[in-house]
C-alpha positions as CSV (number, residue, x, y, z in Angstrom):
1,M,0.1,-0.1,-0.2
2,T,1.3,3.4,-1.0
3,Q,0.5,6.2,1.0
4,I,0.9,9.9,-1.0
5,V,0.6,13.1,0.1
6,A,1.8,15.7,-2.9
7,E,1.3,19.1,-3.7
8,L,0.7,20.9,-7.0
9,P,1.4,24.4,-6.8
10,S,0.4,27.1,-8.6
11,S,1.1,30.9,-8.7
12,A,-2.1,31.6,-10.5
13,S,-5.0,33.8,-8.2
14,I,-8.7,32.9,-8.2
15,S,-12.0,34.3,-7.2
16,T,-14.3,32.2,-5.3
17,G,-17.4,34.5,-6.5
18,I,-17.9,34.9,-2.1
19,S,-19.0,38.6,-0.8
20,G,-18.5,40.2,2.3
21,P,-16.1,39.5,4.9
22,D,-14.7,36.8,2.9
23,A,-14.3,39.0,-0.1
24,A,-10.5,39.4,0.6
25,A,-9.6,35.8,1.4
26,S,-10.6,35.2,-2.7
27,C,-7.4,36.8,-3.8
28,N,-5.7,34.3,-2.5
29,P,-5.6,30.6,-4.1
30,L,-8.4,28.0,-3.3
31,R,-7.2,25.4,-1.1
32,I,-8.3,21.7,-1.6
33,I,-7.8,18.7,-0.2
34,L,-8.2,15.5,-2.6
35,W,-8.8,12.2,0.0
36,G,-9.1,8.8,-0.1
37,T,-8.4,5.4,-1.7
38,Y,-9.7,7.1,-5.1
39,D,-8.9,5.5,-8.4
40,L,-6.4,7.5,-10.3
41,G,-6.5,4.7,-13.1
42,K,-10.2,6.5,-14.6
43,P,-9.5,9.5,-16.5
44,R,-11.8,11.4,-14.5
45,T,-9.7,11.7,-11.3
46,R,-6.9,12.4,-13.0
47,I,-8.7,15.4,-15.1
48,L,-10.3,17.1,-12.0
49,R,-6.7,17.2,-10.3
50,D,-4.7,18.3,-13.2
51,G,-7.4,20.9,-14.3
52,L,-7.7,22.4,-10.3
53,A,-3.8,22.7,-10.2
54,E,-3.9,24.1,-14.0
55,I,-6.2,26.9,-12.8
56,G,-5.0,27.7,-9.7
57,V,-5.6,25.4,-7.1
58,K,-3.6,24.5,-4.4
59,V,-4.0,20.5,-4.3
60,T,-3.0,18.3,-1.7
61,E,-3.4,15.2,-2.3
62,I,-4.2,12.2,0.5
63,H,-4.1,8.7,-1.3
64,A,-4.3,5.3,-0.4
65,D,-3.4,3.4,-3.9
66,V,-5.6,-0.2,-3.7
67,W,-7.4,-0.1,-7.3
68,S,-4.4,0.4,-9.8
69,S,-4.5,-2.7,-10.8
70,D,-8.5,-3.5,-11.4
71,A,-9.6,-1.6,-14.6
72,D,-12.9,-3.2,-14.4
73,K,-13.7,-4.0,-10.7
74,S,-16.7,-6.1,-11.2
75,Q,-15.0,-8.9,-12.9
76,L,-12.9,-9.6,-9.3
77,S,-13.2,-12.8,-8.2
78,R,-15.2,-12.6,-4.5
79,L,-11.5,-13.1,-3.0
80,R,-10.1,-10.4,-4.6
81,M,-12.8,-8.1,-4.0
82,T,-12.7,-8.7,-0.5
83,L,-8.7,-8.5,-0.7
84,R,-9.5,-5.1,-1.8
85,L,-11.7,-3.9,0.8
86,L,-9.5,-5.3,3.2
87,R,-7.0,-3.1,1.9
88,I,-9.5,-0.2,2.2
89,I,-10.5,-0.7,5.7
90,L,-6.6,-0.8,6.6
91,A,-5.7,2.1,5.0
92,Y,-8.4,4.3,6.7
93,P,-6.3,4.5,9.9
94,A,-3.1,6.0,8.2
95,L,-5.3,8.4,6.2
96,I,-7.0,9.8,8.8
97,Y,-4.0,10.8,10.6
98,R,-2.4,12.3,7.4
99,Y,-5.8,14.6,7.1
100,L,-5.6,15.5,11.1
101,R,-2.1,16.8,10.8
102,A,-2.7,18.4,6.7
103,P,-2.5,21.8,6.3
104,E,-5.2,24.6,6.7
105,H,-7.3,24.1,3.7
106,D,-11.1,25.2,2.5
107,L,-12.9,22.1,1.1
108,V,-12.2,17.7,0.8
109,I,-13.1,16.3,-2.5
110,V,-13.3,12.7,-2.3
111,P,-12.6,11.4,-6.0
112,Y,-14.3,8.3,-7.6
113,L,-14.6,5.8,-6.1
114,G,-15.4,7.2,-2.8
115,Q,-18.8,5.8,-1.6
116,F,-17.2,4.0,1.4
117,D,-14.2,6.9,1.7
118,V,-17.0,10.3,2.3
119,I,-18.5,8.1,5.3
120,V,-15.2,7.6,7.3
121,L,-13.9,11.2,6.3
122,W,-17.1,12.9,7.2
123,P,-16.9,13.1,10.9
124,F,-13.1,14.1,10.8
125,A,-13.8,17.1,8.1
126,K,-16.8,18.2,10.4
127,L,-14.3,18.7,13.5
128,R,-11.9,21.0,11.4
129,G,-15.3,22.8,10.1
130,R,-14.6,21.9,6.0
131,P,-17.1,20.9,3.5
132,V,-16.6,17.5,2.1
133,V,-17.4,17.4,-1.9
134,L,-18.3,13.5,-3.3
135,D,-17.3,13.0,-6.8
136,L,-19.9,9.9,-6.9
137,F,-19.4,10.1,-11.2
138,L,-21.3,6.9,-11.4
139,S,-23.6,5.1,-8.9
140,L,-22.5,1.6,-7.6
141,Y,-26.3,0.4,-7.0
142,D,-27.1,2.0,-10.6
143,T,-24.4,-0.1,-12.4
144,V,-24.8,-3.3,-10.6
145,V,-28.3,-3.7,-10.1
146,N,-30.1,-1.9,-13.2
147,D,-27.3,-1.4,-15.7
148,R,-25.6,-4.5,-15.3
149,K,-28.1,-6.9,-13.5
150,M,-25.4,-8.5,-12.1
151,V,-27.3,-8.7,-8.6
152,K,-31.4,-8.4,-8.4
153,P,-32.8,-5.5,-6.5
154,D,-34.2,-7.3,-3.9
155,T,-31.2,-9.0,-2.4
156,L,-29.7,-7.8,0.8
157,V,-26.8,-7.6,-1.1
158,A,-28.3,-4.8,-3.1
159,R,-30.2,-3.3,-0.3
160,C,-27.1,-3.0,1.8
161,L,-25.4,-1.2,-1.5
162,K,-28.1,1.1,-2.1
163,A,-28.0,2.0,1.6
164,V,-24.4,2.9,1.8
165,E,-24.6,5.0,-1.0
166,R,-27.8,6.9,0.1
167,L,-25.7,7.3,3.5
168,S,-22.3,8.5,1.3
169,C,-24.6,11.1,-0.4
170,R,-26.4,12.8,2.2
171,A,-22.5,12.8,4.2
172,A,-21.4,15.1,1.6
173,D,-22.0,18.7,1.5
174,R,-22.5,18.4,-2.6
175,V,-22.2,15.4,-5.1
176,F,-21.2,15.3,-8.2
177,L,-22.2,13.0,-11.6
178,D,-21.0,13.6,-15.2
179,T,-24.2,15.0,-17.0
180,Q,-26.9,16.8,-15.1
181,T,-29.1,14.2,-16.4
182,H,-27.6,11.5,-14.8
183,A,-27.3,14.1,-11.7
184,N,-31.2,14.2,-11.8
185,R,-31.2,10.5,-12.3
186,I,-29.2,9.7,-9.2
187,A,-31.1,12.5,-6.7
188,E,-34.5,10.6,-7.4
189,L,-32.7,7.2,-7.2
190,F,-31.6,8.0,-3.3
191,G,-34.2,10.6,-2.5
192,L,-31.5,13.9,-2.8
193,D,-32.4,17.6,-2.4
194,A,-32.0,18.3,-6.1
195,G,-29.7,21.5,-5.4
196,K,-27.6,18.9,-3.6
197,V,-26.5,17.0,-6.4
198,D,-24.7,18.6,-9.5
199,A,-22.9,18.0,-12.9
200,V,-19.4,18.6,-13.5
201,P,-18.5,16.7,-17.5
202,V,-16.2,14.3,-18.2
203,G,-14.3,15.5,-21.1
204,A,-11.0,14.0,-22.0
205,E,-7.2,14.0,-21.3
206,P,-6.2,16.2,-24.9
207,G,-2.3,15.0,-24.4
208,A,-2.3,12.3,-27.1
209,F,-5.5,12.3,-28.2
210,A,-5.3,15.9,-29.3
211,N,-2.4,15.2,-31.2
212,V,-3.4,12.5,-33.0
213,A,-3.1,13.2,-37.0
214,P,-6.1,13.6,-38.9
215,R,-7.8,10.9,-40.7
216,R,-5.7,10.4,-44.0
217,P,-7.5,8.9,-47.6
218,H,-6.4,5.4,-47.4
219,D,-7.3,1.9,-50.1
220,G,-9.5,-0.5,-48.7
221,P,-12.8,-1.1,-46.4
222,T,-13.9,2.2,-44.2
223,R,-12.6,1.5,-40.6
224,I,-14.8,1.4,-37.8
225,L,-12.9,1.6,-34.2
226,F,-15.2,0.5,-30.5
227,Y,-13.0,0.2,-27.8
228,G,-14.5,0.0,-23.6
229,Q,-14.7,-2.6,-21.0
230,L,-17.7,-4.4,-23.0
231,I,-20.6,-3.8,-20.4
232,P,-24.5,-3.7,-21.1
233,L,-24.0,0.0,-21.3
234,H,-21.6,-0.2,-24.5
235,G,-24.1,-2.5,-26.5
236,V,-21.3,-4.7,-28.1
237,E,-24.1,-7.1,-29.1
238,T,-25.3,-4.2,-31.6
239,I,-22.1,-3.2,-32.8
240,L,-21.9,-6.7,-34.0
241,R,-24.9,-7.4,-35.4
242,A,-23.9,-4.2,-37.5
243,A,-20.6,-5.9,-38.1
244,L,-22.0,-8.9,-39.1
245,S,-24.8,-7.8,-41.1
246,D,-24.5,-8.0,-45.2
247,H,-24.1,-5.0,-45.1
248,G,-21.6,-4.5,-42.5
249,R,-18.7,-6.7,-44.1
250,Q,-17.9,-4.1,-46.4
251,Y,-16.2,-2.3,-43.6
252,H,-13.3,-3.3,-40.9
253,W,-14.4,-3.2,-37.4
254,H,-11.4,-3.2,-34.5
255,I,-12.8,-3.9,-31.1
256,I,-11.2,-3.5,-28.0
257,G,-11.7,-5.0,-24.9
258,S,-12.5,-7.7,-22.0
259,G,-15.2,-7.4,-19.6
260,Q,-19.1,-8.9,-18.6
261,D,-20.1,-9.3,-22.3
262,Q,-17.3,-10.5,-24.2
263,S,-19.3,-14.0,-24.7
264,H,-21.1,-11.8,-27.8
265,V,-17.8,-11.3,-29.2
266,T,-16.2,-14.7,-28.3
267,D,-19.3,-16.1,-30.2
268,A,-19.3,-14.3,-33.2
269,L,-15.7,-14.8,-34.1
270,A,-16.1,-18.6,-33.1
271,T,-18.1,-18.9,-36.2
272,G,-15.2,-18.4,-38.7
273,D,-16.7,-16.1,-40.7
274,A,-15.8,-12.9,-39.1
275,S,-12.9,-11.8,-40.6
276,H,-13.4,-8.2,-41.7
277,V,-13.4,-8.0,-37.3
278,T,-10.4,-7.9,-35.1
279,W,-10.4,-8.0,-31.2
280,D,-7.8,-7.2,-29.5
281,R,-8.9,-8.3,-25.7
282,W,-6.1,-5.3,-24.1
283,V,-4.5,-2.2,-25.2
284,P,-2.6,0.0,-22.8
285,Y,-4.2,3.4,-22.6
286,E,-1.3,5.0,-23.8
287,D,-1.8,3.3,-27.0
288,L,-5.2,4.0,-27.7
289,A,-4.4,7.2,-29.8
290,A,-2.7,5.0,-31.8
291,A,-5.5,2.9,-32.0
292,I,-8.1,5.6,-33.3
293,E,-5.1,7.0,-35.6
294,Q,-6.0,4.2,-38.1
295,A,-9.7,4.6,-37.5
296,D,-11.9,6.4,-39.7
297,I,-14.9,6.3,-37.0
298,C,-15.7,5.7,-33.8
299,L,-18.0,4.5,-31.8
300,G,-19.6,5.5,-28.3
301,V,-22.4,3.5,-26.7
302,F,-25.6,1.9,-27.3
303,G,-26.9,0.4,-24.6
304,T,-30.8,0.3,-23.6
305,S,-30.6,1.2,-19.9
306,E,-31.3,4.7,-18.2
307,K,-27.8,4.8,-17.3
308,A,-26.6,4.8,-20.9
309,A,-29.1,7.6,-21.5
310,S,-27.9,9.5,-18.5
311,V,-23.6,9.5,-19.5
312,V,-21.6,10.7,-22.1
313,P,-18.4,8.6,-21.9
314,N,-14.7,9.0,-22.2
315,K,-14.4,7.7,-25.5
316,V,-17.0,9.7,-27.1
317,Y,-14.9,13.2,-25.9
318,Q,-11.5,11.5,-26.5
319,S,-12.3,10.1,-30.2
320,L,-13.8,13.6,-31.0
321,F,-10.7,15.3,-29.4
322,A,-8.7,12.9,-31.9
323,K,-10.5,14.5,-34.8
324,R,-12.6,11.6,-35.9
325,S,-16.4,11.2,-36.6
326,V,-18.3,9.7,-33.9
327,I,-21.3,7.4,-33.7
328,T,-23.1,6.9,-30.5
329,R,-27.0,6.7,-29.2
330,D,-29.4,9.4,-29.1
331,T,-29.6,10.5,-25.8
332,P,-30.7,14.0,-23.2
333,A,-27.2,13.8,-22.0
334,I,-25.8,13.8,-25.4
335,H,-27.9,17.0,-26.3
336,E,-27.1,18.1,-22.7
337,V,-23.3,18.1,-23.4
338,F,-23.4,19.0,-27.0
339,A,-26.4,21.3,-27.6
340,Q,-25.6,22.5,-30.9
341,P,-25.4,20.0,-33.6
342,D,-22.2,19.1,-35.4
343,P,-21.6,16.8,-38.4
344,A,-19.2,14.6,-37.0
345,L,-21.6,13.7,-33.9
346,H,-24.1,10.8,-35.2
347,L,-26.7,10.5,-32.8
348,V,-28.8,6.8,-33.3
349,P,-31.3,4.9,-31.7
350,A,-30.4,2.2,-28.7
351,A,-29.7,-1.2,-29.7
352,D,-30.1,-0.4,-33.6
353,P,-27.5,-2.0,-35.9
354,A,-29.0,-0.6,-39.1
355,A,-29.4,3.0,-37.4
356,I,-25.2,2.5,-36.8
357,L,-24.6,0.9,-40.4
358,N,-26.7,4.2,-42.1
359,A,-24.7,6.9,-39.9
360,I,-21.5,5.3,-41.4
361,A,-22.7,5.4,-44.9
362,A,-23.8,9.3,-44.5
363,L,-20.5,9.8,-42.7
364,E,-18.4,8.2,-45.4
365,A,-20.6,10.8,-47.6
366,E,-20.0,13.6,-46.1
367,G,-16.2,12.8,-46.0
368,F,-15.5,12.1,-42.5
369,P,-15.7,15.0,-40.5
370,A,-13.8,16.2,-37.5
371,M,-16.1,18.4,-34.7
372,H,-15.4,21.9,-34.4
373,P,-13.0,22.3,-31.7
374,K,-15.8,25.1,-30.3
375,Q,-17.5,22.3,-29.5
376,L,-14.9,20.9,-27.2
377,E,-13.8,24.2,-25.0
378,G,-15.6,22.8,-21.9
379,A,-14.4,19.5,-22.5
380,Q,-10.6,20.7,-21.7
381,P,-9.4,19.8,-17.9
382,A,-8.9,23.4,-17.0
383,Q,-12.4,24.7,-18.0
384,I,-13.9,21.5,-16.3
385,A,-12.3,22.4,-13.1
386,E,-13.5,26.3,-13.3
387,S,-16.8,24.8,-13.8
388,L,-16.3,22.8,-10.6
389,R,-14.6,25.7,-8.9
390,A,-17.7,27.6,-9.7
391,K,-20.0,25.2,-8.4
392,I,-18.5,24.5,-5.1
393,A,-17.5,28.0,-4.1
394,P,-20.8,29.0,-2.3
395,L,-19.5,26.0,0.2
396,V,-15.9,27.7,1.2
397,K,-15.3,30.1,3.9
398,R,-12.3,31.4,4.9
399,T,-11.3,32.0,8.3
């Protein structure tokens, strides 16, 4: 177990929007502690951390690394999950000790995966008089029970999970999801006040993705790329139905990933009549940009669940940053994030392979357009951090 306390300094000043006696304090950098066993393998957490530092927030990390080797936690065996939970429990005394000795700060953020962390931290943050923000990002109950259907809702496990998440949300002063559509859904699911739950977009780490070369004309079929953990939300079965149709066989399909629904890919490739489909079970995160560079079109999500309708995943932002056309499900969340129509983004109904094929043909006819950069301005880490800072400013009271 690694314990980390790191500061990411910056000389920039901020304005918190506070008036009255606290106005003078707003000339000083906001001081935030990131606390817990959060998962730095998720771009979400890195984007928030790095974006806050970029805009001049003083960020102190108090972190125990528990999840770095587990990309898809739902695939952990019962033994490995038990060991992870034991590591979390054993990490808490040191994390609490470090927090109580931490320098003065204005606010604590508990990043994803923080449902247990925020419950443990709550009394100690109150002892120091500091507000606590939970970046829920996604609900474990909603994911495991409603979206992936791995546990039935009337079981003891489901009831306990829901109770823990409800308690964690109530322990926090503010709870953040990735879209307002998602935030509203979680507020309703756990009976939370609408004003307590808010949204900060996922965005993408532009770095390697923004540096992907524009699409180059090439010989041979159009190249279609999907990457992800092959969970029900992604709708990989729909992608395969499109790929294995008579019309879909004229394209080359590249699928990257493994997970709950990988049996659909295994069964499809076992037919011996899918030479136009390539499946890589795993590609390092840093190599995804190279895979996108070889693609003409990237795919988002096509699942039928309410969660699938509520989120805009990293892969959509990453592919658009990489100047690739994207096809994904038409949802309230996608319209919330990309309010202005753009020819690079084709939206289709859920679980509709024919619509995916029609969208491919339309993008071919349009010359595989890239999204206008202005549409992506709010998806940069600094802009995401600015949005977060503005939304947590009312919680901050300088002493």
